[in-house]
N, C-alpha and C positions, 0 to 999 in steps of 0.2 A: 276538373270541371271548370268551365268558363261561365260566368254569370254576368249578364248585362241588365241594368236597371234604368228605367225611365218612366214617365207617367203612364205609358201604354202597358206597363206590366213587365214582368221579369222573363228573361230568356235563360234557360239552362241548357248548355250543350256540353256533352262529355262523351268519352269513348272508353271502352274497357273490354274485359273478357266475360263471356256469358256464364252465369251461375244460376242455380235455382233460386227463386225468390217467391215467398208465400203470397197468398191472395191479398190484394190491397186495392185501393183506388186513389185517385188524385183529384184535386180541385181544379186542375189545369189540364190542357191537352198534352199528350205525350206521343211523339213520333220516333220510331226506332228502326234503324237498318240493322238486320241480323245477317251474319254469315251462317251457313248451314250448321246445325248441331243436332245431336241425337236427343230428341224431345220436342217441345213445342211451347206455345203460348196458349193459355186458357183465357178466353174473354167471355164473361157472363156464363161460364160453365162450358162453352164450346171450345173444343180442343183444335188448335191450328198447328199442324206440324211445320217445323222450319227445316224442310229438306232441301231448299234452294235458297239463294240470296233473296231476302224478303224484306219489305217495308211494312211496318205495322203502325196504324194510327189508333190511339186510344182516346175516346172522349171522356170528359169528366163524369164521375159517378158510375163508370163502367168498371166492374170488378175484373181484375186480371191477375194472372199468376204465370211465372216462368218455371217450367219443369225441365231440368237437364238430367237425363237418365244415366249418363256416364260422364267421366271427366272429358272435358273438351277444351280446346284452345280457340274456339270460335269467338269472334269479336263482334261488338256492336258500336253504333254511333247513335246516341240518344239526344233528342231535342225536346225540351219542355217549354210550353208557351201558353199564354192566355188567349181566350177567344176574342178579346178586344182587337187583336191584330187583324181580324176579318171584317170589322166595321158592321157587325150585325148579320153577316152571311157565313158564320162559322158552321162547320159540318155538324150534323146531329146524330151520326152513327159512327161507330168504330169500323175500321176496314183493314183488310190485309191484301197486299199486292205481292204475289209470289213470282218466281221464275225471272227475277231481274238478272241481267247479264253482269258478270263480275266487274266489267269495265264499262258498262253501259251508262246511259244518261242518268238513270235514277241513282245509281251508286255515286256517280260524280257529283250529283246535287248534294248528297250528304257529306261527301268529302270536302266539297267547297264550303259548306256550312261550318265544318270543323276548322278549316283553315282561316276563314274570313269572319269568324264570329265577332271580332272586335268592331266591325262596321255594322251598326244596328240596322240602318235602312236596307243595306244589301242583304243582311241575314233575313230580314222580314220578307223580302222579295223571294228569296230562295225557299223559305218555309211555305209561303203561299203556293209556289209552283209545285213543291213536293206534295203538299196536301191535296191539291187538285189532281195530281197524277194518281195518288193512291185511291182517292174517292172515285174518280172516273173509270179507272182501269182495274181496280181491285174488287175484292169480294166483301160486301157489307156483312157486319155481324149483328144479328138480331138483338135488340135491347131486351132486357128482362122486363116482364110485366111489373108495373109499379104497384105492388100491393102495399098495404099500410106498413107491414113489418119491414119490407124491403126499403120503403121510403125512410122509416125511422132509422134503420141501420146505416143507410147511405148518408143521411143528414148527420148522424153521430160521427161517422168516419170523417166527413168533411169538417165538422166542428173540431175534431182532434187534430186534423192537419193544420188548422189555423191557430190552435191554442196549445199544442203539445209542449211548448217550452215553458208554459206556466204551470203553477200547481194545479193538478187536474185529478178529479175523482169521478167515479161512476155516478155518484150522487149529484155532482155539479153538472155533468152532461145530461143526466136525466131531468134535472130542473130546467135546463135550457130548452129541452125538447118537450117539456110538459108531460112527461110519462113517469111511471114508477121505476125506480132503479132495478127491481127484480125483472120487470118486463123488458127493459132496455138490455139488461145482461143476457136474457134468453134470446131475443131476436138478433142481437149482435153476433152471438156465437153461432146461431143456426145459419145466418146469412153469410158471414165471412169465414166460418170454420175456425175461428180463433177467438179467445175471450178478450174482453175490453182491455185489461191491464197488459196482456201480451202485445196487443196491437199498439198500444200507447208506447210501450218500451221499444218496440220495433221502429216506430217513427223517430224516437229520440236517438236511437243508435244509428239509424241511417243518416240523420243530420250530423251526428258526431263524426261519422266516417267521412262525410263530405268536408267538414271543417279540418279534419286531420289530413286529408289529401291536399287541402289548400295550404297547409303548413303554417298557419297563423294561430297564435294563442297557445298557452300552456294546456296540458291535459286537465288541470284543475279548472281553468277558465272555461274550457270546452264542456266539461262536466256540467257546470252550472248553467252555461248558455243553452244546453240541450234540455234542461228541465229536470236533471238529476239533482239531488240534494245531499248526496253522500259519494265521495270519490271512490271508496272501496266498492260500494254497490255498482257504480258506473263501470269500474274496471272489471269486476266479475261478470257483469252483463255483457260487456263488449267482448271479453274473451270467449264467453259462451256462444256468441253470435258469429264472431269472426275468426275464432281459433287462435287469437294472439292478443297481446295487450295493446292498448291504444298507442303506447310509445313504439312498439314494434311495428304496428300497422303504419304509423306515420313514417317510420324509417324506411319501410319497404316502398311506400308511395313516392317518397323523395328520390330513392334510388332508381325507381322506374322512370321518373321524369328525366333524370340525368343520363340514363343509358341511351 
């Protein structure tokens, strides 16, 4: 993963192989080019099959999930960025553009982003072009009606995304949102399909995996950087989520980069 920082916000650009990933949301925009795979992407509960080369734009606070129904070697190129890049004209709905040609303009945009991500200004131009293409030519995804329970759940998820590396409890999040812990626990599970603590651990593990892929820091340092307070607990949780220890995961990521 390549990450660029400046006052306009953070850009995250990476590529990899498609695997299932449970329901979640981001506080930033996410734009992904998928090669065809058996399964699809669920956005606000609407299933979008990825039967052709497709570009998917996810707006902040839209719940989404990746479902891979059988082993696949399909790949993706994923770009995360903040709305400030659009100067107040950012898209307000998620969208999917299917039937892209494997060597066509849309695919080349994403490949160019991956190659030239070190040039911030150029990367921003490419992102704006790709987003306009998806929004203008793609299918919009209807946002979920913003009920009070949905709003509370999304605000809680956003709060966790910003503070997951800190000491975090259901009670702290509930106090921040001015609701009772029992109420927050219930609406969070009903809306996301996963309980508060499992979602929090998932965020920490996802961040840990990104640090391990980057190759910097010891496993112990990464454990504490991600919000865990016990190395044994971190190692068990990571192995349960990724099927291998943090050390083995890093070794595989380094070998993949060198191949």
